[in-house]
C-alpha positions in Angstrom: 25.7 -6.1 -11.4 25.0 -8.9 -9.0 21.6 -10.5 -8.9 19.5 -9.4 -5.9 19.0 -11.9 -3.1 15.5 -13.2 -2.5 13.7 -12.1 0.7 12.0 -15.3 1.9 8.7 -14.0 3.1 7.3 -17.5 2.4 10.3 -19.8 2.1 8.2 -22.5 0.3 6.5 -19.9 -1.8 5.8 -20.4 -5.5 6.1 -16.8 -6.7 9.0 -14.4 -6.7 7.9 -10.8 -7.0 10.7 -8.8 -8.7 10.0 -5.2 -7.8 11.7 -1.8 -8.0 13.6 -0.3 -10.9 16.0 -2.8 -12.4 14.5 -5.6 -10.3 16.3 -4.4 -7.3 14.3 -6.5 -4.8 12.9 -10.1 -5.0 10.3 -11.3 -2.6 9.4 -15.0 -2.4 5.7 -15.3 -1.6 2.8 -17.7 -1.8 0.5 -17.4 -4.8 -2.5 -18.7 -2.8 -2.2 -16.0 -0.2 -1.9 -13.2 -2.7 -4.9 -14.7 -4.6 -7.0 -14.7 -1.5 -6.0 -11.2 -0.6 -6.3 -9.6 -4.0 -8.7 -10.0 -6.9 -5.9 -8.8 -9.2 -3.5 -11.6 -8.2 -6.4 -14.0 -8.1 -7.1 -13.3 -11.8 -3.3 -13.4 -12.6 -2.7 -16.8 -11.0 -5.9 -18.7 -11.2 -7.0 -18.0 -14.8 -5.3 -19.7 -17.7 -5.8 -16.4 -19.7 -2.7 -14.9 -18.2 0.9 -16.0 -18.8 1.6 -16.0 -15.0 -1.2 -18.5 -14.4 -0.1 -20.8 -17.2 3.5 -20.7 -16.1 2.7 -21.3 -12.5 0.6 -24.3 -13.4 3.3 -25.7 -15.7 6.4 -24.9 -13.6 5.3 -24.6 -10.0 7.5 -21.4 -9.5 7.4 -18.2 -11.4 8.9 -14.7 -11.3 6.5 -11.8 -11.6 8.1 -8.5 -12.7 6.6 -5.4 -10.9 9.1 -2.8 -11.9 6.9 0.2 -11.1 6.3 -0.9 -7.5 8.3 0.4 -4.6 9.9 -2.6 -2.8 9.6 -1.2 0.7 5.8 -0.9 1.0 5.3 -4.0 -1.1 7.5 -5.9 1.3 5.5 -4.6 4.3 2.2 -5.6 2.6 3.5 -9.1 1.8 4.8 -9.6 5.3 1.3 -8.7 6.8 -0.5 -10.9 4.3 1.9 -13.8 5.1 1.3 -13.3 8.9 4.8 -12.0 9.6 3.3 -10.0 12.3 6.6 -8.6 13.7 6.1 -6.0 11.0 3.2 -4.7 13.1 5.7 -3.6 15.7 7.2 -1.2 13.1 6.2 2.4 13.8 5.1 3.8 10.4 4.8 7.5 9.7 2.0 8.9 7.5 4.2 9.0 4.4 4.9 5.3 4.7 1.1 4.7 5.2 0.5 6.5 1.9 3.1 4.3 0.2 1.4 1.2 1.6 -2.0 2.7 0.5 -0.7 3.1 -3.1 0.2 -0.6 -3.2 -3.0 -1.7 -1.5 -5.1 0.4 -3.8 -3.3 -0.8 -7.0 -3.8 -4.5 -6.1 -7.0 -4.2 -4.0 -5.4 -5.5 -0.8 -7.4 -3.1 1.3 -9.7 -5.5 3.0 -6.9 -8.0 3.7 -4.9 -5.2 5.3 -7.7 -3.7 7.4 -6.5 -5.0 10.8 -2.9 -3.8 10.2 -4.2 -0.5 8.9 -6.4 0.0 12.0 -3.4 -0.7 14.2 -1.1 1.6 12.4 -3.7 4.4 12.2 -4.4 4.1 16.0 -0.7 4.7 16.6 -0.6 7.9 14.4 -4.0 9.6 14.5 -3.7 11.7 17.7 -0.2 13.1 17.5 0.0 14.5 13.9 0.6 18.0 12.6 -1.3 19.4 9.7 1.0 17.9 7.0 1.0 14.5 8.6 -2.8 14.7 9.1 -3.1 15.4 5.3 -0.9 12.4 4.5 -2.8 10.2 6.8 -6.1 11.4 5.3 -4.8 10.3 1.9 -3.6 7.0 3.3 -7.0 6.1 4.8 -8.6 7.2 1.5 -6.4 4.8 -0.4 -6.8 2.0 2.2 -10.6 2.4 2.2 -10.8 3.0 5.9 -14.2 4.8 6.1 -14.2 5.4 9.9 -10.8 7.0 9.9 -11.7 8.9 6.7 -14.7 10.5 8.4 -12.6 11.3 11.5 -9.8 12.8 9.5 -12.2 14.7 7.2 -13.6 16.4 10.3 -10.1 16.9 11.7 -8.9 18.5 8.5 -11.7 21.1 8.7 -11.6 21.6 12.5 -7.9 21.3 13.4 -5.9 22.4 10.4 -4.3 25.7 11.2 -4.0 27.0 7.6 -5.7 26.7 4.2 -6.3 23.0 3.6 -5.4 23.1 0.0 -1.9 24.5 0.8 -1.5 21.8 3.4 -2.2 19.2 0.7 0.4 20.9 -1.5 2.9 20.6 1.2 2.0 17.0 1.9 3.3 16.0 -1.5 0.6 13.4 -2.3 1.5 10.9 -5.0 0.3 11.6 -8.5 -2.3 11.0 -9.9 -3.8 10.8 -6.4 -3.3 14.6 -6.1 -5.9 15.0 -8.8 -8.5 13.4 -6.6 -8.1 16.3 -4.1 -8.7 19.7 -5.7 -6.0 22.3 -5.4 -8.3 25.2 -5.7 -8.3 27.5 -2.7 -12.1 27.5 -2.5 -12.5 23.7 -2.7 -12.2 23.0 1.0 -13.9 26.1 2.4 -16.8 25.4 4.8 
């Protein structure tokens, strides 16, 4: 199998994120940007307690394996963090927002992504059906967008045409996130 090419998000970057099953995608990024955007990466790169920080200090370039991370949302997140703002023109659907939310929640990128999240939510929020509304609700929960969470909570109660718990079932939320939202029929009754 041929080695994957490297997506040069930061051409002079000092970190290559190797993501996806089998290392299917490589993203060259800048450690300082990731460290500023995420306390997880800050600890990884700036403390000598972790292998990545020691290797980065010694070699100036490291590969960080992230085999459990989906390359598509991780690429989008890294593009936003590295000011590749053409990604903002991309029209995301609610499922893609959830996938970005999973990455943002895992690495605590939520504050750094707040402007992009606001922009993408504004594009989606008014024209969604029940299932897309449920997905967007999950996305804003993961992305820690309190204003949109309040609005979508209200919309879930006031605008959903059927039982909310069955809508969440149909929305296919990622596990274990589904555990955060009860699947009992009475759980969402007003």
